[in-house]
C-alpha positions in Angstrom: 41.4 -158.1 -212.3 38.5 -155.9 -211.1 39.1 -153.8 -208.0 36.3 -154.5 -205.5 36.6 -151.0 -204.1 35.5 -149.6 -207.4 32.0 -150.9 -206.7 31.9 -149.6 -203.1 29.9 -146.4 -202.4 32.1 -143.4 -202.0 31.9 -139.7 -201.0 34.2 -136.9 -201.5 34.6 -134.9 -198.2 36.2 -131.4 -198.1 37.6 -130.2 -194.8 38.9 -126.6 -194.7 41.3 -125.4 -192.0 42.8 -128.9 -192.2 46.0 -127.8 -190.2 43.9 -126.8 -187.2 43.0 -128.6 -183.9 39.3 -129.2 -184.8 40.2 -130.8 -188.1 42.8 -132.9 -186.4 40.1 -134.5 -184.2 37.5 -134.6 -187.0 39.5 -136.3 -189.9 40.1 -139.6 -188.0 36.4 -140.0 -187.2 35.4 -139.3 -190.8 38.0 -141.8 -192.0 36.7 -144.4 -189.5 33.3 -144.5 -191.0 31.4 -142.7 -188.2 29.8 -140.1 -190.4 29.0 -141.7 -193.7 28.8 -145.3 -192.6 31.1 -148.3 -192.4 30.4 -149.3 -196.0 31.2 -146.1 -197.6 34.7 -145.0 -198.8 35.9 -141.4 -198.3 38.0 -139.4 -200.6 39.4 -136.6 -198.4 40.3 -133.1 -199.7 42.2 -131.1 -197.1 42.2 -127.4 -197.7 44.2 -124.7 -196.0 46.1 -121.5 -196.7 49.5 -121.8 -198.6 51.5 -121.2 -195.4 49.8 -124.2 -193.7 50.0 -126.7 -196.5 53.2 -128.2 -195.1 51.4 -128.9 -191.7 48.5 -130.4 -193.7 51.0 -132.7 -195.5 52.0 -133.9 -192.1 48.3 -134.6 -191.1 47.9 -136.5 -194.4 51.0 -138.6 -193.6 49.4 -139.5 -190.2 46.1 -140.4 -191.8 47.9 -142.6 -194.2 49.9 -144.2 -191.4 46.7 -145.0 -189.6 45.6 -147.2 -192.5 41.9 -146.3 -191.9 39.6 -148.7 -193.6 37.3 -146.1 -195.0 39.8 -143.7 -196.5 40.4 -144.3 -200.2 42.4 -141.1 -201.1 43.7 -137.9 -199.6 44.4 -134.7 -201.4 46.1 -131.7 -199.8 45.6 -128.4 -201.5 45.4 -124.6 -201.1 43.1 -124.2 -204.1 39.4 -124.0 -203.3 38.4 -125.1 -206.8 40.4 -128.3 -206.5 39.3 -128.9 -203.0 35.5 -128.6 -203.7 35.6 -130.2 -207.1 32.9 -133.0 -206.9 32.5 -132.6 -203.1 29.5 -134.3 -201.6 30.1 -133.0 -198.2 32.2 -130.1 -196.8 33.1 -129.2 -193.3 34.1 -125.5 -193.3 36.2 -125.4 -190.2 38.8 -122.8 -191.1 38.1 -119.2 -190.1 40.0 -116.2 -188.8 39.6 -115.7 -185.1 38.9 -112.2 -183.7 42.3 -110.5 -183.0 43.2 -108.3 -180.2 41.4 -105.0 -180.5 39.2 -106.2 -183.3 35.5 -105.7 -183.2 33.0 -108.4 -184.2 32.5 -106.4 -187.4 36.2 -106.6 -188.2 36.1 -110.3 -187.7 33.1 -110.7 -189.9 34.6 -108.7 -192.7 37.9 -110.7 -192.6 36.0 -114.1 -192.6 33.6 -112.8 -195.2 36.4 -112.8 -197.8 37.2 -116.4 -196.9 33.6 -117.6 -197.1 32.7 -115.7 -200.2 35.6 -117.4 -202.0 34.6 -120.8 -200.7 31.0 -120.3 -201.4 31.8 -119.4 -205.0 34.0 -122.5 -205.3 31.2 -124.6 -204.0 28.8 -123.1 -206.5 31.0 -123.8 -209.4 32.6 -127.1 -208.5 30.8 -129.1 -205.8 28.4 -132.1 -206.5 24.7 -131.4 -206.8 24.1 -133.2 -203.5 26.7 -131.4 -201.5 26.1 -130.8 -197.8 28.0 -127.9 -196.4 28.4 -127.6 -192.6 30.0 -124.4 -191.3 32.0 -124.9 -188.1 34.3 -121.8 -188.2 33.0 -118.8 -186.2 30.9 -116.8 -186.5 29.4 -119.9 -187.9 25.8 -118.7 -188.6 26.8 -115.7 -190.5 29.7 -117.4 -192.2 27.1 -119.9 -193.5 24.9 -117.0 -194.5 27.8 -115.6 -196.6 28.7 -119.0 -198.2 25.1 -119.6 -199.1 24.7 -116.1 -200.6 28.0 -116.7 -202.6 26.5 -119.9 -204.1 23.3 -118.8 -205.8 23.1 -122.0 -207.9 23.1 -124.2 -204.8 19.9 -124.6 -202.9 19.8 -123.0 -199.4 19.0 -126.3 -197.8 22.5 -127.4 -198.6 24.0 -125.0 -196.1 24.0 -125.4 -192.3 26.0 -123.9 -189.4 27.0 -125.9 -186.4 24.9 -125.5 -183.2 25.1 -129.2 -182.3 27.9 -128.4 -179.9 25.5 -126.0 -178.0 22.8 -128.7 -178.1 25.2 -131.3 -176.7 26.5 -128.9 -174.0 22.9 -128.3 -172.9 22.3 -132.0 -172.6 25.5 -132.5 -170.7 24.7 -129.9 -168.2 21.2 -131.2 -167.6 22.6 -134.7 -167.3 24.9 -133.6 -164.6 22.2 -131.6 -162.8 19.6 -134.3 -162.8 21.8 -137.4 -162.6 20.4 -138.8 -165.7 22.2 -140.3 -168.7 22.5 -138.0 -171.7 20.7 -140.5 -173.9 17.5 -140.1 -171.8 16.9 -136.5 -172.8 14.6 -135.6 -175.7 13.1 -132.5 -177.3 15.8 -130.1 -176.3 16.5 -127.2 -178.7 19.0 -124.2 -178.8 17.4 -121.4 -180.7 19.3 -118.7 -182.6 22.9 -117.9 -183.0 26.1 -119.6 -181.9 26.9 -116.7 -179.7 26.2 -115.4 -176.2 22.6 -114.5 -177.3 21.7 -118.2 -178.0 18.7 -119.6 -176.1 19.0 -123.2 -174.9 15.3 -124.2 -174.3 14.0 -127.0 -172.2 10.3 -126.0 -172.4 9.4 -129.1 -174.4 12.1 -131.3 -173.1 11.7 -134.7 -171.4 13.9 -137.1 -169.5 12.7 -140.7 -169.1 9.3 -139.4 -170.2 9.1 -136.7 -167.4 9.1 -133.0 -168.1 12.6 -131.5 -167.6 11.1 -128.1 -166.6 9.3 -129.8 -163.7 12.7 -131.1 -162.4 14.8 -128.0 -162.4 14.5 -124.7 -160.5 13.5 -121.7 -162.6 16.3 -119.7 -161.0 18.9 -122.3 -162.0 17.5 -122.5 -165.4 17.5 -118.8 -166.1 20.6 -117.6 -164.2 23.0 -120.6 -164.5 22.0 -122.9 -167.3 21.1 -120.6 -170.1 24.2 -118.3 -169.7 26.5 -121.2 -168.9 25.7 -123.1 -172.2 26.2 -119.9 -174.1 29.5 -119.2 -172.5 30.9 -122.7 -172.3 33.5 -122.1 -174.9 35.0 -119.3 -172.8 34.9 -121.4 -169.8 36.9 -124.1 -171.5 39.4 -121.5 -172.8 39.9 -120.3 -169.2 40.5 -123.8 -167.8 42.3 -125.5 -170.7 44.1 -122.5 -172.2 42.8 -123.1 -175.6 39.3 -123.3 -177.4 37.1 -126.3 -177.8 38.4 -128.7 -180.4 37.5 -132.3 -179.8 34.0 -131.5 -178.6 33.5 -129.3 -181.6 34.7 -132.1 -184.0 32.4 -134.5 -182.1 29.4 -132.3 -182.6 30.3 -131.8 -186.3 30.3 -135.7 -186.7 26.9 -135.8 -184.9 25.4 -133.1 -187.1 26.6 -134.5 -190.5 25.8 -138.1 -189.6 22.3 -137.2 -188.6 21.9 -135.0 -191.7 22.8 -138.0 -193.9 21.1 -140.9 -192.0 18.3 -139.2 -190.1 17.3 -138.9 -186.5 14.5 -141.5 -186.3 11.9 -138.9 -185.4 13.9 -137.3 -182.6 14.7 -133.6 -182.3 18.1 -132.1 -182.5 19.4 -128.6 -183.1 20.7 -127.4 -186.5 21.3 -123.9 -187.8 19.6 -123.9 -191.2 18.6 -121.2 -193.7 15.3 -119.9 -192.5 12.2 -120.0 -194.6 10.3 -117.7 -192.2 9.5 -120.2 -189.3 8.9 -118.7 -185.9 9.2 -115.2 -187.4 12.9 -115.6 -188.4 13.7 -113.5 -191.5 14.1 -115.7 -194.6 17.8 -116.2 -195.4 19.2 -115.9 -191.9 20.9 -119.0 -190.7 19.1 -119.8 -187.4 19.2 -122.5 -184.8 15.9 -124.5 -184.8 14.6 -127.7 -183.5 14.8 -130.1 -186.4 14.2 -133.8 -187.3 16.4 -135.5 -189.9 14.5 -137.5 -192.4 15.5 -138.8 -196.0 18.7 -136.8 -196.0 17.1 -133.5 -195.2 16.3 -131.4 -192.1 12.7 -130.5 -191.3 12.1 -127.8 -188.8 9.7 -128.7 -186.0 6.8 -126.4 -186.6 3.9 -125.2 -184.6 5.5 -124.8 -181.2 3.9 -122.2 -178.9 6.3 -119.6 -177.6 5.6 -117.8 -174.4 6.6 -114.1 -173.9 10.0 -115.1 -172.4 10.8 -117.5 -175.3 9.7 -115.0 -177.8 11.8 -112.3 -176.4 14.9 -114.5 -176.4 14.3 -115.7 -180.0 13.8 -112.1 -181.1 17.1 -111.1 -179.5 18.8 -113.7 -181.8 17.0 -112.5 -184.8 18.1 -108.9 -184.1 21.7 -110.1 -183.6 21.8 -112.0 -186.8 20.2 -109.2 -188.7 22.9 -106.9 -187.7 25.6 -109.4 -188.7 23.8 -110.0 -192.0 24.0 -106.2 -192.7 27.7 -106.3 -192.3 28.0 -109.4 -194.5 25.8 -108.0 -197.2 28.4 -105.3 -197.9 30.7 -108.0 -199.2 28.5 -108.4 -202.3 
């Protein structure tokens, strides 16, 4: 008898750092069809370091016990070659956090080894249509490293997560203006997922009205911009641990829109620059983008005033400095 599942569309999805809190929130949403669609089966490959495989086995048991309708198979491994073999999508969640007394350069060097190895495994084993979303911080430069380690995979296949910053910006504006989050359009967060990032409401509207006309400039510059950038630290202070569910939710949003499109609406994605807005080619930079036909298109032709230009340039400089450190890995 023919198994009807054999004719059902399927994707292989690799999730790294599978023992962690972000993955724990992410995996059930992937398995429920929220990312790739209710009619697509998912073969999950869960990758983590050898010492964490036992924990990941427990996660896999829970996934199995959930009897999720879109999950066809689950593989647990500490071998990147096995994890990325035939992968159509990858969420690179696992990354080494900065330790006490470590500089950002130290953190970049430690993570560089992880993302070089994973980039090479993607290069050698992933499917031709693979979409790679880097969630682990420093996300932009980790994506830069993975892309550089995968010379046979097009740069358009590598993104870093800035949708969380985008969602945070909308949330804060929603609270400020008393408008539902779905009413906001044309918001962008430029640059790096760090404290230099620039959440920009210059072009934004809410219910067809200009957002800039409804918020005080002082609030925008002195509260909104820094608070979006430092929201992660605020959550750690209050909750005692870093963002997990919101990061997973943003990763779901990003990958879903990358696959299915945004119906002409803007969102924010950190993509490999082709030179737009003076950003060095190769840097992974947050831009306003529109998802169409399974690809991101940068919104071009926006005029930047002196303040916007200075903030964008500050992010370019920060990412150049990180790229210089990363380049020493090759």
